[in-house]
C-alpha positions as a Python dict, from the first residue, in 0.01 Angstrom:
ca = {
    (1, 'M'): (0, 0, 0),
    (2, 'M'): (279, -256, -11),
    (3, 'K'): (88, -458, -271),
    (4, 'T'): (45, -150, -488),
    (5, 'K'): (415, -73, -461),
    (6, 'I'): (505, -429, -562),
    (7, 'N'): (267, -410, -857),
    (8, 'V'): (429, -86, -975),
    (9, 'I'): (776, -241, -948),
    (10, 'A'): (659, -549, -1136),
    (11, 'F'): (509, -331, -1408),
    (12, 'L'): (830, -131, -1447),
    (13, 'L'): (1034, -450, -1465),
    (14, 'A'): (800, -588, -1730),
    (15, 'L'): (841, -270, -1937),
    (16, 'N'): (1214, -295, -1900),
    (17, 'L'): (1214, -656, -2017),
    (18, 'M'): (994, -566, -2313),
    (19, 'G'): (1240, -293, -2405),
    (20, 'C'): (1525, -542, -2392),
    (21, 'K'): (1341, -786, -2614),
    (22, 'K'): (1286, -514, -2874),
    (23, 'E'): (1658, -446, -2890),
    (24, 'Q'): (1742, -615, -3220),
    (25, 'P'): (2062, -609, -3425),
    (26, 'F'): (2055, -366, -3716),
    (27, 'N'): (1925, -536, -4028),
    (28, 'D'): (1784, -254, -4242),
    (29, 'Y'): (2047, -278, -4514),
    (30, 'Q'): (1936, -74, -4815),
    (31, 'Y'): (2266, -61, -5003),
    (32, 'S'): (2391, -420, -4978),
    (33, 'D'): (2347, -460, -5355),
    (34, 'K'): (2622, -204, -5411),
    (35, 'G'): (2889, -441, -5286),
    (36, 'T'): (3155, -417, -5020),
    (37, 'V'): (3406, -135, -5052),
    (38, 'L'): (3551, -160, -4701),
    (39, 'N'): (3728, -464, -4562),
    (40, 'C'): (3843, -438, -4202),
    (41, 'E'): (3922, -770, -4036),
    (42, 'N'): (3702, -883, -3745),
    (43, 'M'): (3476, -578, -3770),
    (44, 'D'): (3116, -510, -3865),
    (45, 'T'): (3210, -385, -4209),
    (46, 'K'): (2860, -455, -4341),
    (47, 'L'): (2728, -178, -4116),
    (48, 'Y'): (3023, 50, -4199),
    (49, 'N'): (2957, 4, -4572),
    (50, 'E'): (2591, 88, -4518),
    (51, 'A'): (2695, 397, -4323),
    (52, 'L'): (2917, 515, -4607),
    (53, 'Y'): (2657, 461, -4878),
    (54, 'T'): (2373, 635, -4692),
    (55, 'F'): (2605, 927, -4609),
    (56, 'E'): (2698, 963, -4976),
    (57, 'N'): (2332, 944, -5074),
    (58, 'D'): (2243, 1218, -4824),
    (59, 'I'): (2506, 1467, -4936),
    (60, 'L'): (2429, 1395, -5303),
    (61, 'N'): (2060, 1467, -5242),
    (62, 'F'): (2133, 1781, -5041),
    (63, 'Y'): (2408, 1941, -5249),
    (64, 'G'): (2284, 1822, -5587),
    (65, 'T'): (1913, 1894, -5592),
    (66, 'D'): (1934, 2041, -5943),
    (67, 'R'): (2208, 1828, -6101),
    (68, 'P'): (2330, 1544, -5876),
    (69, 'N'): (2707, 1526, -5889),
    (70, 'Q'): (2900, 1327, -5628),
    (71, 'L'): (3222, 1521, -5677),
    (72, 'R'): (3051, 1855, -5622),
    (73, 'A'): (2869, 1710, -5321),
    (74, 'Y'): (3199, 1608, -5161),
    (75, 'S'): (3354, 1944, -5245),
    (76, 'Q'): (3078, 2142, -5076),
    (77, 'F'): (3035, 1908, -4781),
    (78, 'V'): (3406, 1884, -4692),
    (79, 'R'): (3457, 2259, -4718),
    (80, 'E'): (3155, 2333, -4498),
    (81, 'A'): (3234, 2054, -4251),
    (82, 'V'): (3593, 2166, -4193),
    (83, 'Y'): (3466, 2514, -4107),
    (84, 'N'): (3170, 2386, -3900),
    (85, 'R'): (2904, 2523, -4133),
    (86, 'V'): (2713, 2203, -4213),
    (87, 'K'): (2339, 2197, -4140),
    (88, 'Y'): (2319, 1832, -4044),
    (89, 'V'): (1949, 1845, -3961),
    (90, 'D'): (1874, 1948, -4319),
    (91, 'I'): (2095, 1679, -4472),
    (92, 'L'): (1997, 1373, -4267),
    (93, 'S'): (1756, 1115, -4402),
    (94, 'P'): (1557, 885, -4170),
    (95, 'H'): (1764, 586, -4280),
    (96, 'T'): (2088, 763, -4193),
    (97, 'V'): (1953, 841, -3847),
    (98, 'N'): (1877, 471, -3797),
    (99, 'V'): (2225, 375, -3915),
    (100, 'F'): (2377, 625, -3673),
    (101, 'Q'): (2175, 479, -3385),
    (102, 'A'): (2325, 139, -3471),
    (103, 'L'): (2677, 284, -3495),
    (104, 'K'): (2639, 446, -3152),
    (105, 'K'): (2610, 101, -2995),
    (106, 'D'): (2968, 20, -3102),
    (107, 'N'): (3159, 177, -2814),
    (108, 'T'): (3495, 107, -2975),
    (109, 'L'): (3421, 364, -3247),
    (110, 'W'): (3377, 664, -3022),
    (111, 'D'): (3561, 868, -2762),
    (112, 'A'): (3318, 1076, -2557),
    (113, 'N'): (3602, 1254, -2376),
    (114, 'Q'): (3771, 1380, -2690),
    (115, 'P'): (3679, 1748, -2744),
    (116, 'K'): (3818, 1767, -3098),
    (117, 'S'): (3610, 1478, -3230),
    (118, 'H'): (3395, 1203, -3082),
    (119, 'L'): (3558, 955, -3321),
    (120, 'N'): (3807, 725, -3148),
    (121, 'Y'): (4134, 780, -3334),
    (122, 'N'): (4293, 488, -3147),
    (123, 'S'): (4035, 229, -3249),
    (124, 'A'): (4107, -70, -3472),
    (125, 'F'): (3849, 67, -3714),
    (126, 'F'): (4027, 399, -3750),
    (127, 'K'): (4361, 221, -3794),
    (128, 'C'): (4207, 17, -4075),
    (129, 'I'): (4089, 336, -4244),
    (130, 'A'): (4420, 520, -4194),
    (131, 'D'): (4629, 226, -4319),
    (132, 'N'): (4426, 184, -4638),
    (133, 'I'): (4398, 541, -4763),
    (134, 'Q'): (4547, 531, -5112),
    (135, 'N'): (4713, 872, -5131),
    (136, 'N'): (5047, 840, -4957),
    (137, 'D'): (5074, 1206, -4855),
    (138, 'L'): (4735, 1200, -4687),
    (139, 'K'): (4812, 866, -4524),
    (140, 'V'): (5144, 990, -4381),
    (141, 'T'): (4985, 1313, -4258),
    (142, 'L'): (4693, 1134, -4094),
    (143, 'N'): (4908, 877, -3917),
    (144, 'A'): (5155, 1145, -3804),
    (145, 'L'): (4873, 1350, -3651),
    (146, 'V'): (4737, 1044, -3472),
    (147, 'S'): (5077, 931, -3341),
    (148, 'T'): (5152, 1277, -3201),
    (149, 'K'): (4802, 1297, -3046),
    (150, 'S'): (4731, 1614, -3242),
    (151, 'M'): (4474, 1469, -3482),
    (152, 'S'): (4161, 1678, -3534),
    (153, 'P'): (3911, 1734, -3817),
    (154, 'K'): (4041, 2090, -3847),
    (155, 'L'): (4410, 1999, -3884),
    (156, 'F'): (4354, 1711, -4125),
    (157, 'G'): (4090, 1921, -4299),
    (158, 'T'): (4357, 2152, -4439),
    (159, 'P'): (4511, 1894, -4677),
    (160, 'L'): (4173, 1726, -4721),
    (161, 'T'): (4004, 2032, -4869),
    (162, 'S'): (4242, 2017, -5166),
    (163, 'Q'): (4223, 1638, -5205),
    (164, 'Y'): (3851, 1569, -5150),
    (165, 'S'): (3812, 1444, -5510),
    (166, 'L'): (4011, 1131, -5419),
    (167, 'A'): (3714, 1016, -5210),
    (168, 'I'): (3526, 931, -5530),
    (169, 'K'): (3758, 635, -5588),
    (170, 'D'): (3919, 586, -5247),
    (171, 'K'): (3639, 460, -5023),
    (172, 'Y'): (3864, 445, -4716),
    (173, 'L'): (3919, 819, -4747),
    (174, 'A'): (3545, 858, -4809),
    (175, 'T'): (3481, 661, -4490),
    (176, 'Y'): (3712, 889, -4293),
    (177, 'I'): (3507, 1185, -4418),
    (178, 'A'): (3179, 1010, -4337),
    (179, 'F'): (3276, 911, -3984),
    (180, 'D'): (3479, 1210, -3863),
    (181, 'L'): (3302, 1495, -4043),
    (182, 'F'): (2951, 1351, -4038),
    (183, 'Y'): (2863, 1072, -3794),
    (184, 'A'): (3090, 1195, -3512),
    (185, 'K'): (2920, 1535, -3538),
    (186, 'L'): (2573, 1385, -3495),
    (187, 'F'): (2635, 1335, -3122),
    (188, 'D'): (2589, 1712, -3091),
    (189, 'V'): (2280, 1729, -3316),
    (190, 'D'): (1923, 1722, -3187),
    (191, 'L'): (1799, 1424, -3387),
    (192, 'S'): (1442, 1483, -3269),
    (193, 'Q'): (1430, 1761, -3528),
    (194, 'I'): (1459, 1511, -3812),
    (195, 'N'): (1138, 1430, -3996),
    (196, 'M'): (1146, 1051, -3973),
    (197, 'D'): (845, 1022, -4204),
    (198, 'K'): (994, 1198, -4501),
    (199, 'P'): (1037, 967, -4802),
    (200, 'K'): (1376, 831, -4892),
    (201, 'E'): (1522, 993, -5202),
    (202, 'A'): (1746, 718, -5322),
    (203, 'V'): (1989, 813, -5593),
    (204, 'D'): (2080, 566, -5863),
    (205, 'F'): (2459, 593, -5863),
    (206, 'N'): (2470, 411, -6199),
    (207, 'K'): (2262, 675, -6373),
    (208, 'V'): (2356, 996, -6199),
    (209, 'P'): (2669, 1178, -6295),
    (210, 'K'): (2643, 1219, -6671),
    (211, 'D'): (2865, 1524, -6641),
    (212, 'I'): (3136, 1328, -6457),
    (213, 'N'): (3410, 1158, -6652),
    (214, 'P'): (3409, 774, -6675),
    (215, 'D'): (3700, 730, -6432),
    (216, 'M'): (3521, 918, -6158),
    (217, 'H'): (3194, 737, -6233),
    (218, 'A'): (3376, 407, -6197),
    (219, 'G'): (3464, 507, -5845),
    (220, 'H'): (3113, 401, -5737),
    (221, 'N'): (3130, 56, -5883),
    (222, 'H'): (3370, -130, -5660),
}
């Protein structure tokens, strides 16, 4: 009996060790050719850039099935996200799920005890985002909300819903949207509902928005 018990313990330990060995750093970068649009010192900005690009690809695919348009995608997503009407399960691609699993491992990004958002508003990452938003009014509002501990997606969503178009060029603002209105929400989503076998519908950002003016199109080529 004792021998059997020892064998079971040894087997469980072996499984545990095998699981640890399989734990590899994220390396499935599918958007690295698009260049770096975020630069935050001493942070894993390569992963953050990947997170932004796959988020943008997902909302473009979901909100632009007939005529892909990044501006319209941001308009619809931000409006629905601020009022908690986004169907995340329908939007998510398998790659985005994998990126989120990698982001979850960075404990500095998240605040599990924050009921308004699981994003850590006091992190160095969030400070980098807040300090680099180009629009001064949005920057002042965001930093004021954080400093008074009243920051929430709902409160900042009010000015954001009228300024969402700035995210086309301002990738720090786009990253705020991606992390607070998208990735932070995924903690409350049943990811087992995602079809991980569905094919990736990559959008060629260089060919897409023929109906968008050149300035807005240039916003994707940083």
